[in-house]
N, C-alpha and C positions, 0 to 999 in steps of 0.2 A: 503494500499498499504507499503511495506517495506521500512523503512528508509535507506539512504546510509551511511556506515560508515563514519565518518569525522574526526578520529584522528587514528594515528598509530596503538594504543593499539586495536582499533577496528578492523582495518585491519589485525592485527597479530591473534587475535581471530578468525576472519572470514576464512582467508586462513588456519588457522589450523583445523577449522570445515570442509573444503572442503578437505583437505587433509585426514583428519579422515574418511569422508565418501568414499572417494575414495580407501582408505585401504581395506575397507569391501568388495568394489568390485573387485578390482585389487591385493588385498594383500598388506601387508605393504611395502615391499621391493621396488615394482614396483611403488607404489604411492610416496613414499619417493624420489625414484630416479628420477621421472618424475619431481616434485616439484624442486629438486635440479638443474634441468637443466634449470629452469628460471633466467635468469640474475637478480642480486639484491636480491635475496630471499634466506635466510640462514635457514637450516631447520636441527633440532637436530635428532638423532638416532631414537626417539620415535615419530616423525613427528610433533613435535611442532616447529611452525615458531618462529626463534628467533631475525631475523633482516630482515626488509625490506629497501632497498636502492633505491632511484630514484623516479618515479611516481607510486605511490601506486595503483590507478586505472589501470594502464597499465600492473602492474605486475600480478593484479587479473586477468585480461583478457588474458595475456600470459599463467597462469597456468591452466584457464580454456581450453585455445586452446591446449594445450599440453594434457589434458585428453580426449578432444573430439577427438582429432587427434588420440590418441591411441585407444579409443573405435571403430572408423571407420574402423581401421587397422584390430582389433580382428573382427568385425562383417565381414569385406572383407573375413578375412581367414575362418572364420567358414562357410560362404554362398560359397565360392569357392569349397569346398569339397563336398556341396549339389549339386551344378551345373556340377561337374565333373562326375557324375553318369550317 
C-alpha cells in the first residue's frame, strides 16, 4: 500500500508528478493552466510546483478534481459527435 506524503517537499514532488503525467495526456499548456487554477498552488512555466499554501491534502484533491472534470468534458465532447450521427 502506498504511503501518504507527510511533508511539504513530498507534496511538491507528488503534485509536480501529477502535472507531468497530465502534460503527456493534455499537453503542457493545458495541464499547467489547470494546475494554476487551483487556489494555493504555485506552478512554474515548466510545470514544477514551487509552493503550496493551505491544506496540502485538499490542494491535491482539488487538482485531481480539475483534471477529472476536464477529462469528463473531453469525453462528453468526443461522444456527442458520435451520438449526433
